N, CA, C and O of each residue as an XYZ file, in Angstrom:
568
protein
N     -41.877     40.567    -20.456
C     -42.213     41.790    -19.726
C     -40.964     42.661    -19.640
O     -39.875     42.162    -19.358
N     -41.119     43.953    -19.880
C     -40.012     44.908    -19.852
C     -39.862     45.457    -18.435
O     -40.848     45.661    -17.726
N     -38.605     45.693    -18.033
C     -38.319     46.200    -16.683
C     -38.898     47.595    -16.500
O     -39.258     48.259    -17.472
N     -38.987     48.042    -15.227
C     -39.572     49.350    -14.933
C     -38.764     50.480    -15.532
O     -39.322     51.543    -15.804
N     -37.499     50.299    -15.745
C     -36.652     51.333    -16.338
C     -36.609     51.179    -17.845
O     -35.540     51.268    -18.449
N     -37.775     50.947    -18.467
C     -37.786     50.708    -19.906
C     -38.255     51.954    -20.652
O     -38.931     52.822    -20.100
N     -37.875     52.010    -21.920
C     -38.280     53.119    -22.786
C     -38.657     52.559    -24.151
O     -38.303     51.432    -24.498
N     -39.369     53.354    -24.903
C     -39.729     53.006    -26.273
C     -38.961     53.925    -27.207
O     -38.856     55.126    -26.963
N     -38.429     53.359    -28.269
C     -37.693     54.158    -29.255
C     -38.667     55.120    -29.923
O     -39.748     54.703    -30.338
N     -38.309     56.405    -30.038
C     -39.211     57.372    -30.668
C     -39.320     57.165    -32.178
O     -40.264     57.655    -32.797
N     -38.383     56.457    -32.771
C     -38.411     56.252    -34.217
C     -39.148     54.967    -34.600
O     -40.063     54.984    -35.424
N     -38.730     53.838    -33.981
C     -39.322     52.552    -34.384
C     -40.288     51.970    -33.349
O     -41.007     51.014    -33.640
N     -40.307     52.547    -32.135
C     -41.235     52.090    -31.107
C     -40.781     50.872    -30.340
O     -41.546     50.348    -29.530
N     -39.570     50.399    -30.559
C     -39.044     49.211    -29.886
C     -38.925     49.470    -28.381
O     -38.327     50.458    -27.954
N     -39.509     48.557    -27.580
C     -39.440     48.667    -26.124
C     -38.130     48.030    -25.658
O     -37.770     46.938    -26.096
N     -37.430     48.720    -24.772
C     -36.116     48.252    -24.313
C     -35.772     48.886    -22.976
O     -36.479     49.773    -22.499
N     -34.659     48.417    -22.362
C     -34.200     49.003    -21.105
C     -33.670     50.413    -21.385
O     -33.463     50.799    -22.535
N     -33.458     51.162    -20.314
C     -32.949     52.530    -20.460
C     -31.603     52.519    -21.155
O     -30.678     51.829    -20.727
N     -31.498     53.283    -22.225
C     -30.269     53.382    -23.014
C     -30.203     54.774    -23.632
O     -31.136     55.570    -23.525
N     -29.084     55.040    -24.273
C     -28.917     56.297    -25.005
C     -29.288     56.136    -26.466
O     -29.536     57.119    -27.164
N     -29.326     54.873    -26.935
C     -29.658     54.611    -28.331
C     -30.566     53.385    -28.412
O     -30.711     52.635    -27.447
N     -31.169     53.201    -29.576
C     -32.102     52.086    -29.771
C     -31.335     50.834    -30.156
O     -30.439     50.873    -30.998
N     -31.697     49.725    -29.531
C     -31.054     48.448    -29.863
C     -31.480     47.966    -31.252
O     -30.710     47.295    -31.939
N     -32.674     48.300    -31.655
C     -33.200     47.772    -32.912
C     -32.754     48.594    -34.122
O     -32.195     48.047    -35.073
N     -32.997     49.898    -34.088
C     -32.682     50.718    -35.274
C     -31.417     51.559    -35.110
O     -30.915     52.104    -36.093
N     -30.889     51.678    -33.874
C     -29.623     52.379    -33.663
C     -29.725     53.881    -33.510
O     -28.699     54.544    -33.362
N     -30.912     54.439    -33.539
C     -31.056     55.893    -33.422
C     -30.620     56.343    -32.020
O     -30.936     55.702    -31.018
N     -29.884     57.465    -31.978
C     -29.480     58.050    -30.698
C     -30.608     58.985    -30.280
O     -30.958     59.916    -31.005
N     -31.169     58.729    -29.112
C     -32.374     59.437    -28.702
C     -32.193     60.950    -28.620
O     -33.041     61.701    -29.102
N     -31.105     61.398    -28.019
C     -30.918     62.848    -27.867
C     -30.787     63.527    -29.218
O     -31.277     64.641    -29.401
N     -30.129     62.866    -30.171
C     -30.006     63.449    -31.519
C     -31.359     63.443    -32.221
O     -31.714     64.398    -32.912
N     -32.106     62.367    -32.040
C     -33.426     62.278    -32.667
C     -34.327     63.404    -32.175
O     -34.999     64.070    -32.963
N     -34.329     63.606    -30.847
C     -35.182     64.655    -30.297
C     -34.692     66.054    -30.674
O     -35.491     66.986    -30.757
N     -33.391     66.207    -30.902
C     -32.876     67.507    -31.339
C     -33.347     67.813    -32.757
O     -33.671     68.958    -33.074
N     -33.385     66.789    -33.612
C     -33.820     66.984    -35.000
C     -35.337     66.939    -35.159
O     -35.882     67.538    -36.087
N     -36.014     66.241    -34.269
C     -37.465     66.069    -34.346
C     -38.105     66.445    -33.020
O     -38.538     65.571    -32.268
N     -38.168     67.744    -32.726
C     -38.783     68.128    -31.454
C     -40.253     67.714    -31.416
O     -40.905     67.646    -32.457
N     -40.763     67.445    -30.251
C     -42.169     67.036    -30.120
C     -43.099     68.097    -30.711
O     -42.886     69.295    -30.522
N     -44.132     67.646    -31.427
C     -45.124     68.563    -31.977
C     -44.785     69.043    -33.381
O     -45.621     69.693    -34.008
N     -43.590     68.752    -33.905
C     -43.215     69.179    -35.259
C     -43.450     68.018    -36.212
O     -43.034     66.895    -35.929
N     -44.099     68.265    -37.316
C     -44.389     67.235    -38.286
C     -43.242     67.155    -39.279
O     -42.869     68.161    -39.882
N     -42.684     65.974    -39.450
C     -41.583     65.749    -40.381
C     -42.163     65.179    -41.666
O     -42.524     64.003    -41.711
N     -42.257     65.993    -42.710
C     -42.890     65.587    -43.967
C     -42.116     64.460    -44.637
O     -42.732     63.566    -45.217
N     -40.775     64.471    -44.577
C     -39.975     63.440    -45.232
C     -40.208     62.069    -44.608
O     -40.114     61.053    -45.298
N     -40.503     62.028    -43.342
C     -40.661     60.744    -42.660
C     -42.098     60.306    -42.512
O     -42.355     59.330    -41.809
N     -43.065     60.987    -43.149
C     -44.475     60.646    -42.980
C     -44.771     59.263    -43.528
O     -45.472     58.487    -42.880
N     -44.255     58.934    -44.706
C     -44.530     57.627    -45.294
C     -43.937     56.514    -44.444
O     -44.574     55.486    -44.216
N     -42.720     56.727    -43.979
C     -42.050     55.715    -43.169
C     -42.740     55.549    -41.824
O     -42.874     54.433    -41.322
N     -43.172     56.645    -41.250
C     -43.754     56.612    -39.919
C     -45.234     56.256    -39.926
O     -45.823     56.030    -38.869
N     -45.833     56.204    -41.097
C     -47.256     55.892    -41.137
C     -47.526     54.482    -40.624
O     -48.579     54.221    -40.042
N     -46.567     53.564    -40.841
C     -46.755     52.201    -40.363
C     -46.346     52.034    -38.902
O     -46.758     51.081    -38.241
N     -45.529     52.971    -38.398
C     -45.050     52.900    -37.021
C     -45.654     54.045    -36.240
O     -45.623     55.193    -36.683
N     -46.193     53.741    -35.097
C     -46.805     54.764    -34.267
C     -45.720     55.544    -33.536
O     -44.958     54.973    -32.755
N     -45.650     56.852    -33.789
C     -44.639     57.711    -33.169
C     -45.282     58.485    -32.017
O     -46.342     59.088    -32.186
N     -44.644     58.467    -30.854
C     -45.198     59.264    -29.748
C     -45.058     60.747    -30.082
O     -44.062     61.165    -30.673
N     -46.047     61.527    -29.705
C     -46.038     62.951    -30.025
C     -45.008     63.718    -29.201
O     -44.508     64.751    -29.645
N     -44.693     63.235    -28.035
C     -43.655     63.860    -27.217
C     -42.911     62.771    -26.449
O     -43.442     61.684    -26.220
N     -41.673     63.076    -26.056
C     -40.900     62.027    -25.370
C     -41.584     61.630    -24.062
O     -42.081     62.471    -23.313
N     -41.590     60.339    -23.818
C     -42.191     59.900    -22.568
C     -41.248     60.198    -21.406
O     -40.056     60.437    -21.600
N     -41.785     60.181    -20.239
C     -41.004     60.538    -19.055
C     -39.814     59.615    -18.849
O     -38.765     60.064    -18.385
N     -39.947     58.360    -19.177
C     -38.851     57.419    -18.990
C     -37.658     57.800    -19.863
O     -36.512     57.696    -19.427
N     -37.921     58.238    -21.091
C     -36.841     58.647    -21.988
C     -36.152     59.899    -21.461
O     -34.924     59.988    -21.448
N     -36.948     60.853    -21.033
C     -36.391     62.092    -20.502
C     -35.558     61.800    -19.255
O     -34.456     62.324    -19.099
N     -36.087     60.970    -18.383
C     -35.370     60.610    -17.159
C     -34.086     59.860    -17.503
O     -33.038     60.100    -16.903
N     -34.175     58.961    -18.459
C     -32.984     58.215    -18.887
C     -31.901     59.149    -19.418
O     -30.727     59.010    -19.076
N     -32.306     60.099    -20.255
C     -31.339     61.071    -20.788
C     -30.720     61.903    -19.667
O     -29.512     62.138    -19.649
N     -31.559     62.343    -18.738
C     -31.054     63.135    -17.612
C     -30.108     62.322    -16.736
O     -29.086     62.835    -16.281
N     -30.445     61.057    -16.498
C     -29.574     60.200    -15.697
C     -28.226     60.013    -16.379
O     -27.188     60.024    -15.717
N     -28.236     59.840    -17.699
C     -26.982     59.686    -18.430
C     -26.155     60.968    -18.337
O     -24.939     60.908    -18.156
N     -26.801     62.113    -18.458
C     -26.093     63.386    -18.335
C     -25.490     63.544    -16.944
O     -24.366     64.026    -16.804
N     -26.224     63.144    -15.928
C     -25.711     63.214    -14.549
C     -24.506     62.295    -14.396
O     -23.518     62.673    -13.766
N     -24.574     61.087    -14.965
C     -23.431     60.168    -14.900
C     -22.214     60.765    -15.596
O     -21.100     60.680    -15.080
N     -22.421     61.370    -16.766
C     -21.308     61.976    -17.506
C     -20.706     63.148    -16.723
O     -19.487     63.292    -16.644
N     -21.574     63.975    -16.152
C     -21.082     65.111    -15.366
C     -20.347     64.634    -14.110
O     -19.330     65.212    -13.728
N     -20.851     63.601    -13.483
C     -20.183     63.056    -12.294
C     -18.811     62.506    -12.646
O     -17.848     62.697    -11.902
N     -18.723     61.824    -13.779
C     -17.429     61.285    -14.217
C     -16.453     62.426    -14.503
O     -15.288     62.364    -14.112
N     -16.928     63.460    -15.181
C     -16.056     64.604    -15.486
C     -15.638     65.313    -14.202
O     -14.489     65.738    -14.080
N     -16.546     65.446    -13.250
C     -16.225     66.068    -11.967
C     -15.145     65.275    -11.246
O     -14.215     65.850    -10.679
N     -15.272     63.947    -11.270
C     -14.270     63.100    -10.631
C     -12.906     63.270    -11.298
O     -11.881     63.301    -10.617
N     -12.892     63.380    -12.633
C     -11.640     63.605    -13.348
C     -11.003     64.927    -12.930
O      -9.795     65.000    -12.703
N     -11.818     65.957    -12.834
C     -11.311     67.285    -12.459
C     -10.765     67.256    -11.034
O      -9.709     67.829    -10.765
N     -11.470     66.599    -10.126
C     -11.000     66.494     -8.744
C      -9.667     65.741     -8.685
O      -8.777     66.111     -7.919
N      -9.532     64.689     -9.489
C      -8.288     63.927     -9.519
C      -7.148     64.807    -10.040
O      -6.052     64.810     -9.479
N      -7.416     65.551    -11.116
C      -6.392     66.452    -11.668
C      -6.008     67.522    -10.648
O      -4.839     67.889    -10.535
N      -6.986     68.011     -9.917
C      -6.726     69.020     -8.891
C      -5.817     68.454     -7.791
O      -4.893     69.127     -7.334
N      -6.086     67.225     -7.378
C      -5.244     66.575     -6.363
C      -3.828     66.351     -6.901
O      -2.850     66.524     -6.174
N      -3.725     65.966     -8.172
C      -2.399     65.787     -8.781
C      -1.624     67.099     -8.801
O      -0.439     67.128     -8.469
N      -2.293     68.191     -9.192
C      -1.631     69.503     -9.214
C      -1.172     69.904     -7.826
O      -0.082     70.455     -7.669
N      -1.982     69.637     -6.825
C      -1.618     69.960     -5.452
C      -0.385     69.176     -5.032
O       0.524     69.721     -4.405
N      -0.358     67.892     -5.380
C       0.802     67.061     -5.052
C       2.047     67.557     -5.775
O       3.129     67.595     -5.190
N       1.905     67.935     -7.040
C       3.038     68.464     -7.803
C       3.559     69.762     -7.188
O       4.768     69.982     -7.121
N       2.640     70.618     -6.740
C       3.050     71.869     -6.083
C       3.865     71.572     -4.832
O       4.902     72.193     -4.598
N       3.398     70.627     -4.033
C       4.113     70.251     -2.808
C       5.493     69.693     -3.141
O       6.485     70.055     -2.508
N       5.550     68.812     -4.136
C       6.845     68.251     -4.548
C       7.787     69.343     -5.035
O       8.979     69.322     -4.726
N       7.264     70.282     -5.784
C       8.086     71.378     -6.300
C       8.624     72.252     -5.171
O       9.782     72.668     -5.210
N       7.801     72.533     -4.173
C       8.258     73.313     -3.017
C       9.360     72.580     -2.270
O      10.350     73.187     -1.860
N       9.190     71.268     -2.092
C      10.219     70.475     -1.407
C      11.528     70.472     -2.183
O      12.600     70.610     -1.595
N      11.446     70.316     -3.496
C      12.657     70.351     -4.318
C      13.325     71.722     -4.267
O      14.552     71.822     -4.242
N      12.516     72.771     -4.251
C      13.054     74.130     -4.157
C      13.798     74.324     -2.842
O      14.877     74.916     -2.821
N      13.226     73.826     -1.739
C      13.897     73.911     -0.434
C      15.217     73.139     -0.434
O      16.230     73.624      0.068
N      15.191     71.938     -0.999
C      16.418     71.133     -1.056
C      17.492     71.831     -1.886
O      18.666     71.836     -1.515
N      17.087     72.416     -3.005
C      18.036     73.137     -3.851
C      18.636     74.324     -3.114
O      19.841     74.563     -3.193
N      17.796     75.072     -2.392
C      18.284     76.218     -1.632
C      19.252     75.773     -0.531
O      20.274     76.422     -0.305
N      18.938     74.678      0.148
C      19.844     74.143      1.184
C      21.192     73.751      0.577
O      22.245     74.037      1.147
N      21.150     73.103     -0.570
C      22.398     72.701     -1.224
C      23.216     73.920     -1.660
O      24.440     73.925     -1.535
N      22.543     74.944     -2.168
C      23.246     76.170     -2.569
C      23.879     76.859     -1.358
O      24.999     77.363     -1.443
N      23.166     76.880     -0.239
C      23.710     77.475      0.987
C      24.946     76.716      1.457
O      25.950     77.316      1.841
N      24.857     75.365      1.423
C      26.016     74.563      1.826
C      27.205     74.777      0.889
O      28.351     74.843      1.333
N      26.925     74.883     -0.387
C      28.022     75.103     -1.347
C      28.653     76.478     -1.143
O      29.870     76.623     -1.253
N      27.836     77.482     -0.849
C      28.374     78.818     -0.598
C      29.259     78.806      0.646
O      30.318     79.433      0.656
N      28.837     78.101      1.691
C      29.632     77.984      2.909
C      30.950     77.250      2.637
O      32.008     77.662      3.113
N      30.876     76.177      1.879
C      32.092     75.436      1.530
C      33.044     76.304      0.699
O      34.260     76.248      0.883
N      32.488     77.100     -0.209
C      33.310     77.984     -1.026
C      34.005     79.030     -0.157
O      35.185     79.321     -0.352
N      33.271     79.591      0.799
C      33.881     80.565      1.725
C      35.010     79.913      2.526
O      36.081     80.496      2.696
N      34.757     78.706      3.011
C      35.789     77.998      3.779
C      37.007     77.703      2.909
O      38.145     77.824      3.363
N      36.771     77.324      1.685
C      37.867     77.037      0.772
C      38.689     78.302      0.501
O      39.919     78.270      0.532
N      37.988     79.426      0.233
C      38.681     80.682     -0.037
C      39.456     81.167      1.189
O      40.570     81.675      1.057
N      38.874     81.015      2.374
C      39.586     81.440      3.580
C      40.808     80.539      3.818
O      41.831     81.004      4.321
N      40.705     79.281      3.465
C      41.841     78.373      3.576
C      42.947     78.764      2.611
O      44.124     78.653      2.953
N      42.600     79.215      1.424
C      43.598     79.673      0.451
C      44.269     80.950      0.932
O      45.483     81.105      0.793
N      43.496     81.856      1.493
C      44.058     83.121      1.988
C      45.049     82.867      3.120
O      46.091     83.516      3.215
N      44.701     81.908      3.974
C      45.587     81.648      5.105
C      46.893     80.984      4.648
O      47.901     81.073      5.349
N      46.889     80.338      3.516
C      48.089     79.685      3.005
C      48.996     80.643      2.239
O      50.188     80.369      2.093
N      48.460     81.758      1.747
C      49.293     82.727      1.008
C      50.273     83.394      1.972
O      49.937     83.673      3.123
N      51.448     83.637      1.500
C      52.388     84.366      2.361
C      51.840     85.757      2.661
O      51.121     86.345      1.854
N      52.187     86.260      3.811
C      51.692     87.549      4.290
C      52.048     88.677      3.327
O      51.245     89.586      3.114
N      53.194     88.629      2.767
C      53.675     89.692      1.898
C      52.821     89.781      0.624
O      52.470     90.880      0.195
N      52.483     88.629      0.014
C      51.654     88.641     -1.187
C      50.294     89.238     -0.879
O      49.752     90.017     -1.662
N      49.751     88.868      0.268
C      48.458     89.375      0.673
C      48.524     90.885      0.858
O      47.593     91.586      0.461
N      49.589     91.404      1.446
C      49.750     92.837      1.663
C      49.910     93.553      0.330
O      49.320     94.615      0.131
N      50.698     92.994     -0.589
C      50.858     93.591     -1.917
C      49.524     93.682     -2.634
O      49.249     94.670     -3.315
N      48.714     92.684     -2.489
C      47.402     92.699     -3.125
C      46.555     93.853     -2.609
O      45.887     94.524     -3.396
N      46.570     94.091     -1.326
C      45.803     95.185     -0.729
C      46.282     96.505     -1.295
O      45.459     97.356     -1.633
N      47.627     96.712     -1.411
C      48.147     97.961     -1.956
C      47.762     98.168     -3.400
O      47.465     99.290     -3.809
N      47.762     97.104     -4.177
C      47.369     97.207     -5.592
C      45.913     97.616     -5.697
O      45.560     98.456     -6.526
N      45.072     97.037     -4.873
C      43.629     97.379     -4.865
C      43.443     98.831     -4.469
O      42.648     99.540     -5.087
N      44.162     99.291     -3.446
C      44.022    100.684     -2.994
C      44.505    101.657     -4.068
O      43.880    102.694     -4.285
N      45.607    101.335     -4.741
C      46.117    102.175     -5.804
C      45.110    102.295     -6.950
O      44.908    103.378     -7.498
N      44.491    101.186     -7.300
C      43.514    101.232     -8.409
C      42.298    102.060     -8.025
O      41.675    102.673     -8.892
N      41.956    102.090     -6.771
C      40.837    102.920     -6.309
C      41.188    104.396     -6.376
O      40.334    105.215     -6.713
N      42.417    104.749     -6.065
C      42.832    106.144     -6.073
C      42.987    106.689     -7.480
O      42.815    107.889     -7.697
N      43.304    105.842     -8.431
C      43.508    106.288     -9.821
C      42.229    106.616    -10.427
O      42.181    107.011    -11.592
């Protein structure tokens, strides 16, 4: 006895559980239905199909099975996208934190540089410092 979620292959008629392809002949159901829509007579396959009874249209179980598979695929893709979105959000947060740390380090280095320069100025003799001011003023006047 076949389970309630069973389908028949549209090509060979093999009864089986819900699947995307036939266990017996290997035909992929969605491709078969794309090439052989219900109600269209396939002249090339008439001799082959004369011995096998072909359903005129897909049964509800096959359609439901295909739809369920599509829903599973879409759900998996949605989960992947949500995961990527969370990763991007985490990367953005990490980047902002690194940017803040870099700015803090630059501020500290600028302060240290100012302190270093002021320490150098205080060590220069007064006369050299005064000469420097006069040279700067002269260059401005020229």
